[in-house]
VEXDREN-2710 file (C-alpha; in Angstrom, 1 decimal):
% VEXDREN-2710
k/r/px/py/pz
1/ILE/0.4/-0.3/0.0
2/GLY/3.4/2.1/0.8
3/VAL/4.5/1.6/-2.8
4/LEU/1.6/2.3/-4.1
5/LEU/0.5/4.9/-2.7
6/MET/4.1/6.3/-3.9
7/PHE/2.6/5.7/-7.7
8/VAL/0.1/7.2/-6.7
9/GLY/1.7/10.3/-6.3
10/ILE/3.2/10.2/-9.6
11/GLY/0.4/9.4/-11.9
12/THR/-1.8/12.4/-10.4
13/GLN/-1.7/16.0/-8.4
14/ASN/-5.1/16.5/-6.9
15/LYS/-5.0/16.0/-3.3
16/SER/-8.2/14.9/-3.3
17/THR/-7.8/12.5/-4.7
18/MET/-4.8/11.4/-3.3
19/VAL/-6.6/11.6/0.0
20/SER/-9.5/10.0/-1.9
21/VAL/-6.9/6.4/-2.3
22/SER/-5.2/7.0/0.3
23/ILE/-9.0/6.0/2.7
24/ALA/-9.8/3.7/-0.4
25/LEU/-6.2/1.2/0.5
26/MET/-7.0/1.6/4.0
27/THR/-9.7/0.3/4.4
28/ILE/-9.0/-2.8/2.1
29/LEU/-6.3/-3.4/4.6
30/PHE/-9.0/-3.0/7.4
31/GLY/-11.0/-6.0/6.0
32/VAL/-8.2/-8.0/5.3
33/THR/-6.8/-7.8/9.0
34/ILE/-10.8/-8.2/10.0
35/TRP/-10.0/-11.1/7.3
36/GLU/-6.4/-13.0/9.3
37/VAL/-7.9/-12.6/12.2
38/THR/-10.9/-14.8/11.5
39/GLN/-8.4/-17.5/10.0
40/SER/-6.5/-17.9/13.7
41/THR/-9.1/-19.0/15.4
42/HIS/-11.7/-21.8/14.5
43/GLN/-15.6/-21.8/16.4
44/GLY/-13.8/-19.9/19.1
45/ILE/-10.7/-21.5/19.6
46/VAL/-7.4/-19.2/19.5
47/LEU/-5.4/-21.8/16.6
48/PRO/-1.2/-21.8/17.7
49/PRO/0.7/-18.8/16.6
50/LYS/1.8/-19.8/13.1
51/PHE/6.0/-18.5/12.5
52/TYR/7.5/-17.6/9.5
53/PHE/10.8/-16.7/7.8
54/ASN/12.7/-19.4/9.7
55/ASN/11.0/-18.3/12.4
56/LEU/11.0/-14.5/12.6
57/LEU/8.2/-13.3/13.1
58/ARG/5.2/-15.1/15.1
59/PHE/2.2/-14.6/14.7
60/ASP/-0.7/-15.3/17.5
61/GLY/-4.6/-14.5/17.8
62/PHE/-2.2/-11.6/20.2
63/SER/-0.7/-10.2/17.2
64/VAL/-3.5/-10.2/14.9
65/TRP/-5.8/-8.8/16.8
66/PHE/-3.8/-5.9/17.7
67/ASN/-3.4/-5.5/13.8
68/LEU/-6.4/-5.2/13.3
69/LEU/-7.4/-2.7/15.6
70/MET/-4.2/0.4/14.9
71/THR/-5.3/-0.6/11.7
72/GLY/-8.8/0.2/12.5
73/CYS/-6.8/3.3/14.7
74/THR/-5.2/4.6/11.5
75/LEU/-8.6/4.2/8.7
76/LEU/-10.4/6.0/11.7
77/TYR/-7.3/8.9/11.5
78/MET/-7.1/9.1/8.0
79/LEU/-10.9/10.1/7.3
80/LEU/-11.1/12.6/10.5
81/LEU/-7.6/14.3/9.6
82/GLY/-7.4/13.9/6.1
83/LYS/-8.5/17.1/4.5
84/GLU/-6.3/18.5/6.7
85/ILE/-3.0/16.7/5.9
86/LYS/-3.8/18.0/2.8
87/LYS/-2.9/21.1/3.9
88/VAL/0.4/20.9/5.1
89/GLY/2.4/20.4/2.4
90/LEU/2.6/19.4/-1.9
91/HIS/3.8/16.0/-1.5
92/VAL/0.3/14.7/0.2
93/ALA/0.8/10.8/-1.7
94/GLU/3.8/10.6/0.0
95/TYR/2.8/11.1/4.6
96/PHE/0.0/8.5/3.4
97/ALA/2.7/5.9/1.7
98/LEU/5.2/6.9/5.4
99/ILE/1.9/6.7/7.6
100/SER/1.6/3.3/5.7
101/PHE/5.0/3.0/6.0
102/ILE/5.1/3.7/10.1
103/LEU/2.1/0.0/10.1
104/VAL/4.6/-2.3/8.7
105/GLY/6.7/-0.8/11.8
106/ILE/4.0/-1.6/13.8
107/PHE/3.3/-5.4/12.6
108/LEU/6.4/-5.8/13.2
109/LEU/6.8/-4.6/16.8
110/SER/4.1/-6.5/17.2
111/SER/5.1/-10.4/16.7
112/TYR/8.8/-10.5/16.1
113/ASN/10.2/-14.0/17.6
114/HIS/14.0/-11.9/17.1
115/MET/16.0/-9.8/18.3
116/LEU/16.8/-8.2/14.0
117/MET/12.7/-7.8/14.0
118/LEU/12.5/-5.7/17.1
119/PHE/15.3/-3.7/15.8
120/LEU/13.8/-3.4/12.5
121/GLY/10.1/-2.8/13.3
122/ILE/11.6/0.6/15.8
123/GLU/13.3/1.4/12.8
124/ILE/11.1/1.4/10.8
125/LEU/8.6/2.5/12.8
126/SER/11.2/5.4/13.5
127/ILE/11.9/6.8/9.9
128/PRO/9.0/8.0/8.7
129/GLN/8.0/10.0/11.8
130/TYR/11.3/12.2/11.4
131/ILE/10.6/13.4/7.9
132/LEU/6.5/13.5/8.7
133/ALA/7.6/16.0/11.8
134/GLY/9.3/18.5/9.3
135/SER/7.0/17.9/6.3
136/ASP/5.9/21.7/7.1
137/LYS/9.3/23.0/4.7
138/ARG/7.5/26.8/6.2
139/SER/7.3/26.0/9.7
140/LEU/10.6/26.3/12.1
141/LYS/9.5/24.4/13.9
142/SER/8.7/21.4/12.5
143/SER/12.3/21.5/11.1
144/GLU/13.7/22.0/14.5
145/ALA/11.0/19.3/15.5
146/SER/13.2/16.8/12.5
147/LEU/16.8/17.9/13.7
148/LYS/16.0/17.2/16.9
149/TYR/13.9/13.8/16.5
150/PHE/16.3/12.8/14.6
151/ILE/18.8/13.3/16.4
152/MET/17.7/12.1/19.5
153/GLY/16.7/8.3/17.8
154/ALA/20.1/7.9/16.2
155/PHE/21.8/8.1/19.8
156/THR/19.2/5.9/21.0
157/THR/19.2/3.4/18.4
158/GLY/23.1/2.3/19.7
159/ILE/21.6/2.4/22.3
160/LEU/19.2/-0.3/21.9
161/LEU/21.8/-2.5/20.1
162/MET/23.6/-2.7/22.4
163/GLY/22.1/-4.0/24.9
164/ILE/20.7/-5.8/21.9
165/THR/25.0/-6.9/21.6
166/LEU/25.1/-7.3/25.3
167/ILE/22.1/-10.4/25.9
168/TYR/23.6/-11.9/22.7
169/GLY/27.2/-12.3/23.8
170/SER/25.5/-13.7/26.5
171/THR/23.2/-16.5/25.3
172/GLY/24.1/-16.7/22.8
173/THR/20.9/-15.7/19.9
174/PHE/18.9/-13.6/18.8
175/TYR/15.2/-15.4/19.3
176/VAL/13.4/-14.0/22.1
177/GLY/11.4/-16.9/23.0
178/ASP/14.9/-18.6/23.6
179/TYR/15.7/-15.7/26.9
180/ALA/12.7/-17.6/29.1
181/GLN/15.7/-19.3/29.7
182/LEU/17.5/-16.8/31.3
183/GLY/16.6/-16.9/35.3
184/ARG/17.7/-20.9/35.5
185/GLY/21.7/-21.3/37.5
186/GLY/22.1/-17.4/37.8
187/VAL/21.3/-13.8/36.0
188/ASN/24.6/-12.8/34.0
189/PRO/25.5/-9.1/34.7
190/MET/26.2/-9.0/30.5
191/VAL/22.4/-9.7/30.3
192/VAL/21.2/-6.9/33.6
193/ALA/22.9/-4.4/31.8
194/GLY/21.8/-5.5/28.7
195/ILE/18.5/-5.0/29.7
196/VAL/19.0/-1.6/31.1
197/LEU/19.5/-0.2/28.1
198/MET/16.8/-1.5/26.3
199/ILE/14.6/-0.1/29.3
200/VAL/16.7/3.2/28.1
201/ALA/16.0/2.3/25.0
202/LEU/12.3/1.9/24.3
203/GLY/11.7/3.7/27.4
204/PHE/12.7/6.7/24.8
205/LYS/10.1/5.3/21.8
206/VAL/7.3/5.5/24.3
207/SER/9.0/8.6/25.8
208/ALA/9.1/7.7/29.4
209/ALA/10.8/9.9/31.9
210/PRO/14.0/11.1/31.7
211/MET/14.4/10.2/28.1
212/HIS/11.8/11.8/27.4
213/MET/13.0/15.9/26.6
214/TRP/12.8/15.1/22.6
215/THR/8.6/15.0/23.5
216/PRO/7.4/18.0/23.7
217/ASP/9.6/20.2/21.2
218/VAL/9.0/17.7/18.6
219/TYR/5.3/17.3/18.6
220/ASP/4.4/20.1/18.8
221/GLY/6.6/21.4/15.8
222/ALA/5.8/19.1/13.8
223/PRO/2.6/19.8/11.7
224/THR/-0.3/19.1/14.1
225/PRO/-2.7/16.2/12.0
226/PHE/0.9/14.0/12.4
227/THR/1.4/15.1/15.5
228/ALA/-2.0/13.2/16.3
229/TYR/-0.5/9.9/15.0
230/MET/2.5/10.4/16.5
231/MET/1.2/10.6/19.7
232/THR/-1.7/7.4/19.2
233/VAL/-1.0/4.8/17.0
234/VAL/2.9/4.8/17.3
235/LYS/3.2/5.2/20.9
236/ALA/0.7/2.1/20.6
237/GLY/3.6/0.3/18.9
238/ALA/6.0/1.0/20.8
239/PHE/4.4/-0.1/24.1
240/ILE/3.4/-4.0/22.6
241/GLY/7.4/-3.6/21.2
242/PHE/8.3/-3.3/24.7
243/LEU/5.6/-5.8/26.2
244/ARG/6.1/-7.9/23.9
245/LEU/10.1/-8.7/25.3
246/PHE/9.7/-7.5/28.6
247/GLN/6.2/-9.9/29.3
248/SER/7.9/-12.2/27.3
249/SER/10.3/-13.0/27.6
250/PHE/12.4/-10.9/30.7
251/GLY/9.5/-12.1/32.9
252/GLN/11.4/-14.6/34.7
253/ILE/13.7/-12.1/35.8
254/ASN/11.9/-9.8/36.7
255/GLU/13.4/-9.1/40.6
256/HIS/16.2/-7.3/38.5
257/TRP/14.7/-4.8/36.6
258/MET/11.4/-4.0/37.8
259/LEU/12.7/-1.1/40.3
260/LEU/14.5/0.3/37.7
261/LEU/11.2/0.5/35.5
262/ALA/9.0/1.5/38.5
263/VAL/10.7/4.6/39.5
264/ILE/11.2/5.0/35.9
265/THR/7.1/4.7/35.4
266/ALA/7.0/6.8/38.6
267/ALA/9.2/9.5/37.0
268/THR/7.1/9.6/34.3
269/LEU/3.2/10.2/35.4
270/PHE/5.6/13.0/38.2
271/ILE/6.6/15.4/35.1
272/GLY/4.4/14.9/32.6
273/ASN/1.1/15.4/34.8
274/ILE/3.3/18.6/36.9
275/THR/4.0/20.3/33.4
276/ALA/1.0/19.9/31.3
277/VAL/-0.4/21.7/34.9
278/PHE/2.1/25.0/33.7
279/GLN/1.3/24.9/29.8
280/GLN/-1.2/27.4/27.7
281/SER/-1.3/25.6/24.1
282/VAL/-3.4/22.9/24.4
283/LYS/-1.4/21.2/22.3
284/ARG/1.4/21.3/24.7
285/MET/-0.3/20.4/27.2
286/LEU/-1.2/17.4/25.3
287/ALA/2.0/16.1/24.1
288/TYR/3.2/16.8/27.8
289/SER/-0.1/14.5/28.6
290/SER/0.9/11.4/26.3
291/ILE/4.7/11.5/28.7
292/ALA/1.6/11.4/31.5
293/GLN/-0.8/8.2/30.2
294/ALA/2.8/6.3/28.6
295/GLY/3.5/6.2/32.3
296/PHE/0.3/5.0/32.6
297/MET/0.8/2.5/30.0
298/LEU/4.1/1.3/31.7
299/PHE/2.3/-0.9/33.9
300/ALA/1.3/-2.9/31.9
301/VAL/4.7/-4.2/31.6
302/LEU/5.3/-3.9/35.2
303/SER/1.8/-6.6/35.2
304/SER/3.5/-10.6/35.5
305/ASN/-0.1/-11.7/34.8
306/THR/-2.7/-12.0/31.8
307/LEU/-4.2/-9.0/32.1
308/ALA/-1.6/-6.7/30.8
309/TRP/-2.0/-8.1/27.8
310/GLN/-5.8/-6.8/28.1
311/SER/-5.2/-4.0/30.0
312/ILE/-2.5/-2.3/27.4
313/ILE/-5.2/-3.0/24.4
314/ILE/-8.1/-1.4/25.7
315/TYR/-5.2/1.9/27.1
316/ALA/-4.2/1.7/24.2
317/LEU/-7.1/2.1/21.6
318/ALA/-9.1/4.4/25.0
319/TYR/-5.7/6.9/24.4
320/THR/-5.6/6.4/20.2
321/ILE/-9.1/7.4/19.9
322/ALA/-10.3/9.8/22.3
323/THR/-6.0/12.1/21.2
324/ILE/-7.4/11.1/16.9
325/GLY/-10.8/12.7/17.8
326/ILE/-9.6/15.4/20.3
327/PHE/-7.1/16.7/17.5
328/SER/-9.3/16.6/15.0
329/ILE/-11.1/19.4/16.7
330/LEU/-8.0/21.1/17.7
331/VAL/-6.4/20.5/14.1
332/LYS/-9.3/23.7/13.0
333/MET/-8.7/25.6/16.0
334/LYS/-6.7/29.3/15.3
335/ASP/-6.1/29.9/18.3
336/TYR/-4.1/26.1/20.1
337/THR/-3.9/28.1/23.6
338/TYR/-6.2/27.2/26.3
339/ASP/-8.3/31.2/25.8
340/GLY/-8.9/29.9/21.5
341/PHE/-11.2/27.4/22.9
342/ASN/-13.7/30.1/25.1
343/GLY/-17.4/29.9/24.0
344/LEU/-16.8/27.8/21.7
345/ALA/-19.6/25.6/23.3
346/LYS/-22.5/29.0/21.6
347/LYS/-20.3/29.0/19.0
348/GLU/-20.0/24.4/18.0
349/PRO/-21.4/22.9/20.0
350/ILE/-21.4/19.6/19.4
351/ALA/-17.8/20.1/18.6
352/ALA/-17.5/20.9/22.9
353/LEU/-19.9/18.0/23.3
354/PHE/-17.1/15.6/21.4
355/THR/-14.1/17.2/23.2
356/THR/-15.9/17.7/26.0
357/LEU/-16.0/12.7/26.3
358/PHE/-12.8/13.6/24.8
359/LEU/-11.2/14.5/27.5
360/LEU/-12.8/13.2/30.4
361/SER/-12.1/9.9/28.2
362/LEU/-8.3/11.3/28.3
363/THR/-8.6/12.3/32.3
364/GLY/-10.4/8.4/33.5
365/ILE/-14.3/9.6/34.3
366/PRO/-16.3/6.2/34.4
367/LEU/-18.5/5.2/32.1
368/THR/-15.5/6.5/29.0
369/GLY/-12.9/4.1/27.8
370/GLY/-10.1/5.8/30.1
371/PHE/-11.8/4.6/32.9
372/MET/-11.7/1.7/32.3
373/ALA/-8.0/1.4/30.8
374/LYS/-6.3/3.3/34.2
375/TYR/-8.5/0.7/36.5
376/MET/-7.5/-2.4/34.7
377/VAL/-3.5/-1.0/34.1
378/LEU/-3.6/-0.6/38.0
379/LEU/-5.4/-3.4/38.8
380/GLY/-2.9/-5.4/36.9
381/VAL/-0.1/-4.0/39.5
382/MET/-2.4/-4.6/42.5
383/LYS/-3.2/-8.7/41.7
384/ASP/1.2/-8.6/41.7
385/GLY/0.7/-6.9/45.7
386/ASN/4.1/-5.7/44.8
387/LEU/3.9/-2.2/44.1
388/MET/1.2/-0.7/46.1
389/TRP/3.7/2.3/46.1
390/LEU/3.5/3.2/43.0
391/VAL/-0.9/2.3/42.8
392/ILE/-2.0/5.1/45.1
393/PHE/1.4/7.0/43.2
394/GLY/-0.3/6.5/40.2
395/LEU/-4.4/7.5/41.2
396/LEU/-2.5/10.5/42.7
397/MET/-1.5/12.0/39.3
398/ALA/-4.1/11.0/37.0
399/ALA/-6.0/13.2/40.2
400/VAL/-3.8/16.1/39.1
401/SER/-4.2/15.4/35.3
402/ALA/-7.9/16.7/35.6
403/TYR/-7.5/19.6/35.8
404/TYR/-5.3/20.6/33.2
405/TYR/-7.9/19.1/31.3
406/PHE/-10.9/20.3/33.2
407/LYS/-9.5/24.0/32.0
408/VAL/-10.9/23.3/28.5
409/ILE/-13.8/22.4/29.0
410/ILE/-14.1/25.0/32.0
411/ALA/-13.3/28.0/28.9
412/MET/-15.1/26.2/27.1
413/TYR/-19.3/26.0/28.8
414/PHE/-17.6/29.2/31.2
415/LYS/-15.6/31.3/29.0
416/THR/-16.9/34.5/26.8
417/GLY/-15.7/34.7/23.6
418/ASP/-16.0/34.6/20.3
419/ALA/-13.7/31.1/19.0
420/GLU/-12.1/31.6/15.7
421/MET/-11.6/28.5/13.4
422/ASN/-9.9/27.7/10.1
423/SER/-12.5/25.9/8.5
424/GLU/-16.3/24.8/10.3
425/PHE/-17.5/21.0/11.7
426/THR/-19.3/19.5/7.7
427/THR/-21.8/16.9/8.8
428/SER/-19.4/14.5/8.0
429/ASP/-16.8/15.5/10.9
430/LYS/-20.0/15.5/13.0
431/PHE/-20.4/12.1/12.4
432/LEU/-16.8/11.2/12.2
433/LEU/-16.4/12.2/15.4
434/ALA/-20.1/10.6/17.0
435/ILE/-18.8/6.9/16.1
436/THR/-15.6/7.5/17.8
437/SER/-17.8/9.2/20.7
438/ALA/-19.3/5.9/20.2
439/LEU/-16.4/4.0/20.6
440/LEU/-14.5/5.3/23.5
441/LEU/-18.2/4.8/25.5
442/LEU/-18.7/0.9/23.9
443/LEU/-15.0/0.6/25.1
444/GLY/-15.8/2.0/29.1
445/ILE/-19.4/0.4/28.7
446/ALA/-18.2/-3.3/27.0
447/PRO/-14.4/-3.6/27.7
448/GLY/-14.8/-7.0/26.4
449/LEU/-16.3/-6.8/23.2
450/PHE/-11.8/-6.0/22.6
451/ILE/-10.5/-8.2/24.4
452/ARG/-12.0/-11.3/23.6
453/PHE/-8.5/-13.1/21.1
END
């Protein structure tokens, strides 16, 4: 699909045609992934995993289901923000091609069985982002975001490779399934050093503190439609890579890395939430809040039970749907500050209603997907019973997040002003936002529908 979209850019200069073709191809991919999910089950029973390319890739019920959900989120993203993407620059078909290549990286990260595939997945996920971040040639901030992301990403790649090298040097294998035997007969210090480097490198990809320095500048500087994708589907894909490695491979020796990751989780929650409180721009606030949301997703990596896999699916979905929804509204605003939202409820009551729902979900208010997501990630750690202090701290930080999310709601409903817009909300925009909101409510009321597989 990515290659086809590059050729579409050669064949036509009509931006609307490029958007339509991209959405059509993504719809086909969504249909194919639905078929793939049906092939992974038989009479309601999940079939054994399938291995491909000398066992480099391992497709099981979880990976194909996650691929389906992320493809669906990408399709939703294209439907909601496709019209805004064509305003970014001249190379619209290439933008959609790069998004398709990012999806390739996510598919690899959900199904790798070998460290080489983990590395390739992360690089295929990352390199298109460097280009998309700098795609607005009229903006100096966009170029700065691209350069900063590229330089930081290059250093992180080196750290990741060093971690893989140390683990390989100690075990003699790159196959992640073989690492389940690491706890037998003592643990080599070289393995522990390799795991620490992997935590640092993967922590950078998911914007965990203190590896988060790039996040606010890159998310704020990148064109708003691409920030929405980088903050949501990309982050969810990186977390799946993180979870698969630390749950399946390093879970037997979690006493050697659990405390370090718990401290990183606490720091991520604290820095993300406290810094978001002081932001004046809603876009920059969402960038810092994405760091805080990463802190909650790290709870799934800390869990050592089956809830980890279920909770990461629910959290990735709830966070992705709500954030794509709020960015589809934000991108239409002329002023990204809190004052820019003053009086939006009077001017566009339906848009204000949907924005409120998305913000309530990000806060974790009951009956929304965000509440169920936070509940499940915290419950997974509580079941283990060894990090109760972190659960209590997480609840306190969730309360702090209500302050800056509710500031937007107060601006829309209780402050006077004339919220200026770049473009009006069409009937199709409102219909798609209604579907997005319905999905979010369904996720909060019946999360079992999304984790059956």
